N, C-alpha and C positions, 0 to 999 in steps of 0.2 A: 506597479511594479512590472515588470517586463516577463510577457507570458513562456511558455516552457517552446510554444511552438519556432518563435521568435529567436529564440535562444538555439533551437535545432538547426532553421536554416543557416542563423550567423554561424555558428562554429562548425557546420559542416561545410557550407559556402571557405570559411577562414580556412577549414584544415585542408580540403581539397586546393585551396588555393598556394597556399603553403610549400602542397607536393609539386604540385605544378612549377615552382619556382626552383624546387631545387632540381625537379627533373629539364628546366629550364637550363639550370647552370651547368648541368653538364651534355648539355645536347652541343654535337657535334666533336665531340670524343669522341669516334666511333670505336676507339680500341677499349673503352670505357662501357661500350653499351653491354657487353655480356656481362661487364662487374654488377651494372646497373638493373639488367633485366632479373641476376641469380637472387641482389640483394632482393629483389622484389616480390621475387617468388617467397624467398624466407618469410619478407615481413607478412604478406597477406595468407598463407600459411601459419603463421605464429598466431595472425589476430583471428583467425578462423577456430582455431583449435584450443587457446585460450580464454576467448572470451567471447566469440560469436557460438560456440559448440554448446559452451556448458551453460549462457543465454538459453539456447533452446529447447536444451533438457530438461532446465527448470521451470520454461512456462509448460514443456508438455510433458514426456517420456521416452526412452527410449525407440521407442517403437515408432511414436512419431515422426524422431530424430528420422531414424533410419525410410520410413517413408518419403519422408519430404528429401533428404538427401539422394534417394537414389531418381525420386523425381527429377530433380533438376540436374543430374547424371543424363537421365532422357532427353528434358529438354535441350541441355546445350548441344547433344548429337546432333537436334532436331535444326536448330539453329545455325550449327555448324556447317552441318550440310547443303543447307538454303544458302551462306553467306562464302562458303569456298569451293561452292561444285565450282566444276570447271576452271579453275582457277589456280596458276602456277606462282611461288614466288621464285622469278627471277628478278636477272638487274635492271630489268624497264618495270617490272608488277609490284616492288617491294615497296614503294610511297603508295598506292593503292590497297597495299595488304597491310602494311601499320594505320593507314586511314580505318579500314575496316575491323582489324584489330580493337586501337580505340571507341568507334563507335561501340562495338559490340562490349567493350568494359563498361562503356557508360551509361547500355541499358540496365546489363546483368547488377552495375550499384546503384542502380537509381527504383530497379524491383527491389533489393538488399535493400536500401534503405524505409520505403516504406512499412513496412512493419518494423522497424527499426525504430519508429518516428513513432508508432502506435504504443510502440513497449515504453517510450519517456514519457508519454500522454498519459499510459496507466499506473504510471511508475508513483505516483504521490510528488514529482516533482511543478508544482504548478506554479512557481515563482521561479527569478534569474537568479543563481548563486553563482559567484566566478569558480568554486568547484568542478561544477558543473560543467562549466561552459570551457575550462583549459583541458576535463578530460573529452569532451565530445571532437576535441581542436585534432589532438594530439592521436584520437580516433582514426581522423579521417583523414592524417598528413602520408602514409603508405597509401591510402587508396588513393590520393590527389598526384604522388609519386607515377601509381601503376599504371594510374589513367591518362596522364600525360606526355608520359616516355612514349608510347610510338605516335600520340599523335604531334610532338615537335618533331621528331622525325618525318613524319608525311607533310610537315610544312604548312601546318593548317596555320591561319591566325588569331592575330592576339583577339580581334573581337569572337572569335567564332567561338575559341576558349574561354571566354569570359563568361559567354551567354549557354555555353556547357557547362558552365560550372554553376551557372544560376537554375538550369533544369535538373543537374544531380542532386542539389539541394532543396526544392520545392519538396517531392514526395516524406520528405524526414518534418517539415511544417505539415505537411498534409497529415500526413501518420499519425503527428503528435494532437491537433484537432481533434481527428477521429479517435482515440486514443479516452481525451480528453470526454469525449460525448459517448461510447460505450462499458468507460471503467474497465474492471479485471472481467468482463464476458469475452466467450468465446477464443482465451488462450490459445489452446490447443489449433486453431486458425492460424492464429500469428506464429506460434512453436512451428505448425508446417513451411509455413510461408518462407520463415526465416533458416529451414532446415534445407527447404530446396534453394535458397538462393545460395548457401554451403554450398550445396552439390553443384552448383553449374562455377559459381567461382573457383571450386577446386580442380573444376576438371579444367575451365578458363586456365586457371595458376600453372597444370601442370602441360596440357597439351599446347599451349603458346606461348607462356611465358618463358616457362622453362627453357620449352624446345628453341626458343631464340635465341636465350644465351648460351645455352653449350654450340648452336650457329655460330657466336660470334666468341667461344673461347674451347670450353674442349666438356666432356661430362666431369673429369672429378675436379675441375677447377669451378664449372659453375653448382655441382653439388655440395662441395667443400663450402663454398660465399653462401649457400644456399642456408646451409647448416647452423651458419654461424648468425646469420642474421635470423635466424626460426630461434634460436637460443635467445640471443640478446632482445628480442622483443618479449618471449617470455616471460627471462630474467625481469623486464621491463615491469611486466602485466602485473606481473605475481606480487614485488615486493617495492612495486611504485603507486 
C-alpha cells in the first residue's frame, strides 16, 4: 500500500501543478491579471478561514492560535523589510518584483506545508485512499494558482517552475514522516506553527496579492471579486 508521505507529496505536487497550469492559461492577458489576483485573494483567505484556522484551533486553542498568528505577522514584516528594502515597483523593476513575490510565496507555502504534513502523519491515514488524494489535490490548487501567477509574469522558465513545485511538495512528505514517528505528541507546537503560517499568508495576501489586484483594476472591483471567490470556496469546503 502507498504510504501517507508519498500521497502527501504526490497530491501537493499535483495540486500545485494544476494551479500552475490554470495560472499559465491566463498568463499574457494583462487585463485579467486584476481579476486573477482578486480571485487568488479570495481563494487563499477562504482556505485559511474555513479549513486551516479551524484545524489550528482544534490542535491547540485560541490562545495558541492568536500567539502564532501575531508571530506570523511579525515574521512577514521582517522578511518583507529584507526583500523590499530600497525597491520600487516601476516599469523596469516589475519583473524582479514578481520574482521576489513568487519566491516569497514559495517560502511561506513550504513553511506551511511542514506542519500540515505532520498533521497528516498523525491523523491515522497510514495508507493510500482516493478520497484523501483528491482532497489534498483540491486543497493545493488555489495555492498553485497564487504561487505561479507572479512567477509566470516574471517569465521564470518551465524547468525552474517544475523544480520549485517539487521543493514546495517535499515538506509535506517530510512532515508526514515526522508525524508518523512522533504520533500525537507536541500538537500545541504544530498548532503554533500552522497559526504562524496563517498569519504570514494572511499578510502576504492582503499586502501583496490584493494590492496587485487593485493596481491592475480598482478597489471596488477587486474587493467584490475577492469576496465572491471567498464565498464560493467557503461553500465548496463546507458542503463538499
